[in-house]
FIKOLZA-1660 file (N, C-alpha, C; in steps of 0.1 Angstrom, whole numbers, plus 5000, padded with zeros to 4 digits):
% residues 139
   i   px   py   pz ch aa at
   1 1951 8104 6812  A  M  N
   1 1948 8119 6813  A  M CA
   1 1929 8121 6820  A  M  C
   2 1933 8132 6826  A  A  N
   2 1917 8130 6834  A  A CA
   2 1914 8145 6834  A  A  C
   3 1905 8144 6840  A  R  N
   3 1894 8153 6837  A  R CA
   3 1902 8167 6850  A  R  C
   4 1900 8180 6840  A  I  N
   4 1907 8190 6854  A  I CA
   4 1893 8198 6857  A  I  C
   5 1897 8196 6868  A  E  N
   5 1887 8200 6880  A  E CA
   5 1881 8217 6883  A  E  C
   6 1891 8224 6879  A  H  N
   6 1889 8237 6876  A  H CA
   6 1879 8237 6860  A  H  C
   7 1886 8235 6856  A  I  N
   7 1880 8235 6844  A  I CA
   7 1864 8228 6841  A  I  C
   8 1864 8219 6851  A  K  N
   8 1850 8213 6855  A  K CA
   8 1839 8224 6859  A  K  C
   9 1841 8228 6871  A  R  N
   9 1836 8235 6873  A  R CA
   9 1828 8247 6867  A  R  C
  10 1840 8256 6858  A  R  N
  10 1838 8263 6852  A  R CA
  10 1827 8260 6840  A  R  C
  11 1830 8250 6833  A  L  N
  11 1816 8245 6826  A  L CA
  11 1804 8243 6830  A  L  C
  12 1804 8235 6846  A  E  N
  12 1789 8241 6854  A  E CA
  12 1785 8251 6855  A  E  C
  13 1793 8264 6858  A  N  N
  13 1790 8275 6857  A  N CA
  13 1787 8281 6843  A  N  C
  14 1789 8277 6835  A  W  N
  14 1787 8279 6821  A  W CA
  14 1773 8275 6815  A  W  C
  15 1771 8261 6821  A  A  N
  15 1762 8249 6818  A  A CA
  15 1750 8262 6824  A  A  C
  16 1747 8271 6837  A  M  N
  16 1741 8275 6845  A  M CA
  16 1737 8288 6830  A  M  C
  17 1748 8293 6833  A  W  N
  17 1743 8306 6825  A  W CA
  17 1737 8307 6811  A  W  C
  18 1740 8293 6803  A  K  N
  18 1733 8293 6790  A  K CA
  18 1718 8288 6798  A  K  C
  19 1714 8282 6806  A  A  N
  19 1704 8278 6806  A  A CA
  19 1699 8289 6812  A  A  C
  20 1701 8301 6817  A  R  N
  20 1693 8309 6820  A  R CA
  20 1697 8317 6812  A  R  C
  21 1693 8318 6798  A  G  N
  21 1693 8325 6787  A  G CA
  21 1704 8334 6782  A  G  C
  22 1718 8327 6782  A  D  N
  22 1733 8330 6777  A  D CA
  22 1731 8347 6786  A  D  C
  23 1729 8348 6797  A  G  N
  23 1733 8357 6804  A  G CA
  23 1721 8366 6805  A  G  C
  24 1717 8363 6816  A  G  N
  24 1705 8385 6817  A  G CA
  24 1715 8391 6824  A  G  C
  25 1728 8391 6829  A  G  N
  25 1731 8401 6835  A  G CA
  25 1733 8396 6850  A  G  C
  26 1740 8397 6861  A  L  N
  26 1742 8395 6876  A  L CA
  26 1732 8385 6879  A  L  C
  27 1737 8376 6866  A  G  N
  27 1731 8359 6869  A  G CA
  27 1716 8359 6875  A  G  C
  28 1709 8366 6865  A  Y  N
  28 1694 8366 6869  A  Y CA
  28 1688 8363 6855  A  Y  C
  29 1678 8352 6852  A  A  N
  29 1672 8350 6842  A  A CA
  29 1665 8360 6833  A  A  C
  30 1667 8358 6821  A  T  N
  30 1661 8364 6811  A  T CA
  30 1647 8356 6805  A  T  C
  31 1645 8343 6811  A  R  N
  31 1629 8341 6809  A  R CA
  31 1627 8337 6820  A  R  C
  32 1613 8336 6819  A  S  N
  32 1606 8328 6826  A  S CA
  32 1610 8314 6840  A  S  C
  33 1608 8312 6848  A  V  N
  33 1614 8305 6859  A  V CA
  33 1602 8293 6854  A  V  C
  34 1591 8295 6848  A  L  N
  34 1579 8287 6851  A  L CA
  34 1585 8278 6829  A  L  C
  35 1589 8287 6821  A  L  N
  35 1589 8283 6811  A  L CA
  35 1605 8273 6812  A  L  C
  36 1611 8276 6818  A  S  N
  36 1626 8269 6818  A  S CA
  36 1625 8250 6823  A  S  C
  37 1628 8242 6816  A  D  N
  37 1629 8229 6820  A  D CA
  37 1645 8225 6829  A  D  C
  38 1652 8235 6824  A  T  N
  38 1666 8235 6828  A  T CA
  38 1669 8242 6840  A  T  C
  39 1655 8246 6849  A  W  N
  39 1661 8259 6858  A  W CA
  39 1670 8250 6867  A  W  C
  40 1662 8241 6877  A  S  N
  40 1667 8237 6883  A  S CA
  40 1682 8232 6890  A  S  C
  41 1688 8229 6875  A  R  N
  41 1704 8228 6873  A  R CA
  41 1712 8241 6881  A  R  C
  42 1703 8252 6880  A  G  N
  42 1710 8264 6889  A  G CA
  42 1703 8270 6900  A  G  C
  43 1698 8263 6908  A  S  N
  43 1694 8262 6918  A  S CA
  43 1693 8251 6931  A  S  C
  44 1695 8253 6943  A  Y  N
  44 1699 8244 6954  A  Y CA
  44 1691 8247 6963  A  Y  C
  45 1676 8237 6967  A  N  N
  45 1669 8241 6978  A  N CA
  45 1659 8251 6977  A  N  C
  46 1656 8253 6960  A  G  N
  46 1650 8268 6958  A  G CA
  46 1658 8278 6962  A  G  C
  47 1672 8274 6963  A  M  N
  47 1679 8291 6960  A  M CA
  47 1685 8291 6948  A  M  C
  48 1691 8300 6942  A  V  N
  48 1693 8303 6925  A  V CA
  48 1709 8302 6931  A  V  C
  49 1715 8297 6923  A  I  N
  49 1729 8298 6925  A  I CA
  49 1737 8306 6916  A  I  C
  50 1742 8319 6924  A  P  N
  50 1746 8325 6917  A  P CA
  50 1760 8320 6902  A  P  C
  51 1753 8329 6890  A  V  N
  51 1768 8329 6883  A  V CA
  51 1774 8332 6876  A  V  C
  52 1784 8332 6874  A  L  N
  52 1795 8343 6873  A  L CA
  52 1797 8346 6856  A  L  C
  53 1793 8359 6857  A  E  N
  53 1793 8357 6834  A  E CA
  53 1803 8360 6828  A  E  C
  54 1812 8367 6836  A  A  N
  54 1820 8372 6829  A  A CA
  54 1830 8356 6828  A  A  C
  55 1833 8350 6834  A  D  N
  55 1837 8335 6836  A  D CA
  55 1833 8327 6826  A  D  C
  56 1814 8327 6824  A  A  N
  56 1808 8317 6817  A  A CA
  56 1807 8324 6801  A  A  C
  57 1811 8341 6801  A  Q  N
  57 1814 8341 6785  A  Q CA
  57 1828 8336 6781  A  Q  C
  58 1836 8336 6791  A  E  N
  58 1851 8336 6786  A  E CA
  58 1849 8319 6781  A  E  C
  59 1840 8307 6792  A  I  N
  59 1843 8297 6784  A  I CA
  59 1836 8292 6771  A  I  C
  60 1825 8300 6776  A  D  N
  60 1817 8303 6760  A  D CA
  60 1825 8309 6747  A  D  C
  61 1832 8310 6750  A  A  N
  61 1843 8316 6738  A  A CA
  61 1852 8304 6735  A  A  C
  62 1856 8303 6747  A  A  N
  62 1863 8285 6743  A  A CA
  62 1855 8275 6736  A  A  C
  63 1846 8272 6744  A  V  N
  63 1840 8260 6739  A  V CA
  63 1834 8262 6725  A  V  C
  64 1830 8276 6717  A  Q  N
  64 1829 8281 6703  A  Q CA
  64 1842 8275 6698  A  Q  C
  65 1851 8276 6705  A  S  N
  65 1862 8278 6696  A  S CA
  65 1867 8263 6689  A  S  C
  66 1861 8251 6699  A  L  N
  66 1864 8238 6695  A  L CA
  66 1851 8236 6680  A  L  C
  67 1839 8243 6683  A  R  N
  67 1824 8244 6671  A  R CA
  67 1836 8238 6659  A  R  C
  68 1847 8243 6649  A  L  N
  68 1856 8238 6636  A  L CA
  68 1863 8230 6638  A  L  C
  69 1874 8232 6653  A  S  N
  69 1882 8230 6653  A  S CA
  69 1883 8212 6654  A  S  C
  70 1875 8207 6662  A  Q  N
  70 1874 8197 6675  A  Q CA
  70 1857 8195 6677  A  Q  C
  71 1850 8194 6664  A  H  N
  71 1830 8196 6666  A  H CA
  71 1830 8186 6673  A  H  C
  72 1836 8175 6674  A  H  N
  72 1830 8164 6685  A  H CA
  72 1833 8168 6695  A  H  C
  73 1843 8174 6701  A  L  N
  73 1839 8177 6716  A  L CA
  73 1835 8186 6719  A  L  C
  74 1828 8198 6711  A  F  N
  74 1815 8201 6711  A  F CA
  74 1806 8200 6710  A  F  C
  75 1803 8190 6705  A  L  N
  75 1785 8185 6708  A  L CA
  75 1789 8177 6723  A  L  C
  76 1802 8169 6722  A  V  N
  76 1802 8161 6739  A  V CA
  76 1797 8170 6750  A  V  C
  77 1798 8180 6752  A  L  N
  77 1800 8195 6758  A  L CA
  77 1785 8200 6761  A  L  C
  78 1778 8201 6745  A  G  N
  78 1767 8203 6744  A  G CA
  78 1756 8194 6750  A  G  C
  79 1760 8180 6752  A  C  N
  79 1748 8170 6752  A  C CA
  79 1752 8165 6769  A  C  C
  80 1769 8169 6775  A  I  N
  80 1767 8170 6786  A  I CA
  80 1762 8178 6796  A  I  C
  81 1765 8195 6792  A  Y  N
  81 1762 8200 6802  A  Y CA
  81 1749 8212 6796  A  Y  C
  82 1746 8215 6781  A  L  N
  82 1736 8215 6780  A  L CA
  82 1722 8213 6779  A  L  C
  83 1723 8202 6780  A  R  N
  83 1715 8193 6775  A  R CA
  83 1711 8184 6783  A  R  C
  84 1723 8177 6795  A  D  N
  84 1719 8174 6810  A  D CA
  84 1718 8162 6809  A  D  C
  85 1725 8153 6792  A  L  N
  85 1719 8140 6790  A  L CA
  85 1730 8129 6799  A  L  C
  86 1742 8133 6805  A  G  N
  86 1752 8121 6809  A  G CA
  86 1756 8113 6804  A  G  C
  87 1768 8107 6813  A  I  N
  87 1774 8101 6804  A  I CA
  87 1770 8091 6795  A  I  C
  88 1758 8082 6797  A  K  N
  88 1756 8072 6793  A  K CA
  88 1746 8073 6781  A  K  C
  89 1734 8084 6783  A  E  N
  89 1727 8085 6774  A  E CA
  89 1734 8096 6757  A  E  C
  90 1743 8101 6759  A  T  N
  90 1753 8112 6751  A  T CA
  90 1758 8100 6747  A  T  C
  91 1767 8087 6749  A  A  N
  91 1772 8077 6746  A  A CA
  91 1758 8070 6732  A  A  C
  92 1750 8069 6738  A  R  N
  92 1741 8059 6732  A  R CA
  92 1735 8068 6719  A  R  C
  93 1733 8086 6724  A  Q  N
  93 1728 8090 6714  A  Q CA
  93 1742 8096 6699  A  Q  C
  94 1750 8095 6705  A  M  N
  94 1762 8097 6697  A  M CA
  94 1770 8084 6691  A  M  C
  95 1759 8073 6692  A  Q  N
  95 1767 8061 6693  A  Q CA
  95 1778 8058 6693  A  Q  C
  96 1784 8062 6710  A  R  N
  96 1801 8058 6709  A  R CA
  96 1803 8052 6721  A  R  C
  97 1810 8044 6725  A  A  N
  97 1814 8045 6738  A  A CA
  97 1815 8050 6748  A  A  C
  98 1810 8042 6760  A  E  N
  98 1809 8054 6771  A  E CA
  98 1819 8056 6775  A  E  C
  99 1831 8051 6772  A  S  N
  99 1849 8051 6779  A  S CA
  99 1851 8067 6769  A  S  C
 100 1844 8063 6753  A  T  N
 100 1853 8071 6743  A  T CA
 100 1844 8088 6744  A  T  C
 101 1836 8091 6757  A  V  N
 101 1827 8101 6760  A  V CA
 101 1831 8105 6771  A  V  C
 102 1838 8099 6778  A  K  N
 102 1844 8099 6789  A  K CA
 102 1861 8107 6786  A  K  C
 103 1865 8102 6776  A  A  N
 103 1876 8105 6774  A  A CA
 103 1878 8121 6762  A  A  C
 104 1863 8122 6754  A  N  N
 104 1863 8135 6754  A  N CA
 104 1859 8148 6758  A  N  C
 105 1854 8141 6773  A  L  N
 105 1852 8152 6784  A  L CA
 105 1868 8155 6786  A  L  C
 106 1873 8143 6790  A  E  N
 106 1889 8152 6792  A  E CA
 106 1897 8159 6780  A  E  C
 107 1896 8152 6770  A  H  N
 107 1904 8159 6756  A  H CA
 107 1897 8176 6759  A  H  C
 108 1885 8179 6763  A  A  N
 108 1876 8192 6757  A  A CA
 108 1881 8200 6771  A  A  C
 109 1883 8193 6779  A  D  N
 109 1890 8200 6797  A  D CA
 109 1901 8206 6794  A  D  C
 110 1907 8197 6789  A  H  N
 110 1928 8203 6781  A  H CA
 110 1923 8211 6771  A  H  C
 111 1918 8207 6761  A  A  N
 111 1919 8219 6752  A  A CA
 111 1913 8233 6755  A  A  C
 112 1902 8236 6761  A  I  N
 112 1899 8245 6767  A  I CA
 112 1905 8249 6778  A  I  C
 113 1912 8246 6787  A  D  N
 113 1923 8252 6793  A  D CA
 113 1934 8258 6787  A  D  C
 114 1939 8248 6774  A  R  N
 114 1950 8253 6769  A  R CA
 114 1947 8269 6759  A  R  C
 115 1932 8271 6758  A  W  N
 115 1928 8285 6754  A  W CA
 115 1926 8290 6759  A  W  C
 116 1924 8292 6773  A  V  N
 116 1927 8299 6784  A  V CA
 116 1936 8304 6790  A  V  C
 117 1946 8297 6791  A  V  N
 117 1958 8297 6790  A  V CA
 117 1967 8306 6774  A  V  C
 118 1964 8303 6766  A  E  N
 118 1964 8310 6753  A  E CA
 118 1957 8327 6754  A  E  C
 119 1949 8325 6759  A  R  N
 119 1939 8337 6759  A  R CA
 119 1949 8347 6770  A  R  C
 120 1955 8343 6782  A  M  N
 120 1959 8352 6791  A  M CA
 120 1970 8356 6787  A  M  C
 121 1980 8349 6778  A  E  N
 121 1992 8348 6778  A  E CA
 121 1994 8362 6765  A  E  C
 122 1978 8362 6756  A  R  N
 122 1983 8373 6745  A  R CA
 122 1973 8387 6752  A  R  C
 123 1968 8385 6765  A  L  N
 123 1965 8398 6768  A  L CA
 123 1978 8402 6777  A  L  C
 124 1983 8393 6780  A  D  N
 124 1995 8401 6791  A  D CA
 124 2004 8408 6778  A  D  C
 125 2008 8397 6766  A  R  N
 125 2016 8403 6757  A  R CA
 125 2009 8416 6756  A  R  C
 126 1994 8422 6752  A  C  N
 126 1995 8434 6752  A  C CA
 126 1995 8440 6761  A  C  C
 127 1991 8438 6774  A  R  N
 127 1994 8448 6785  A  R CA
 127 2009 8453 6785  A  R  C
 128 2020 8445 6782  A  A  N
 128 2030 8447 6783  A  A CA
 128 2039 8458 6772  A  A  C
 129 2031 8457 6759  A  Q  N
 129 2034 8461 6745  A  Q CA
 129 2026 8479 6751  A  Q  C
 130 2021 8480 6755  A  A  N
 130 2010 8492 6760  A  A CA
 130 2019 8500 6771  A  A  C
 131 2023 8491 6782  A  Q  N
 131 2032 8495 6794  A  Q CA
 131 2041 8500 6784  A  Q  C
 132 2046 8493 6778  A  A  N
 132 2065 8498 6768  A  A CA
 132 2060 8510 6761  A  A  C
 133 2048 8512 6754  A  A  N
 133 2044 8522 6746  A  A CA
 133 2042 8534 6756  A  A  C
 134 2040 8532 6765  A  K  N
 134 2036 8543 6774  A  K CA
 134 2050 8548 6780  A  K  C
 135 2056 8541 6780  A  L  N
 135 2071 8547 6789  A  L CA
 135 2075 8553 6778  A  L  C
 136 2078 8546 6766  A  S  N
 136 2089 8558 6758  A  S CA
 136 2084 8566 6751  A  S  C
 137 2071 8570 6754  A  S  N
 137 2063 8580 6749  A  S CA
 137 2066 8590 6761  A  S  C
 138 2071 8590 6771  A  T  N
 138 2073 8595 6778  A  T CA
 138 2088 8602 6783  A  T  C
 139 2092 8594 6775  A  T  N
 139 2106 8601 6776  A  T CA
 139 2110 8610 6772  A  T  C
% end
């Protein structure tokens, strides 16, 4: 199993969003740059990287869904993306092999991808039911 690139990018966006104070709206920070030790993650050559807030909120909900069902994946995501520890330090702190942390990241990617797909399917079903109800009420 390998990492899913589009989920990895979305997790990076989520990490920037979380580092900026759980989204201040339109990608702006909710706390001072001078107080944040993680601010550098969301910038490049001094320029702020914009955050897709709606996307970050969706990924946050997906990550939170792992909290109870797959807590070890939730913890690994926190170490890698929120605390920016890297594979080696995460493995050391969690007392696991680096290969286990890498496998956990792969499993987390797939769990998040499944969550997003299932959410979209639920939304599509709701839209279809609303459309059917609307059509039946007009006839």
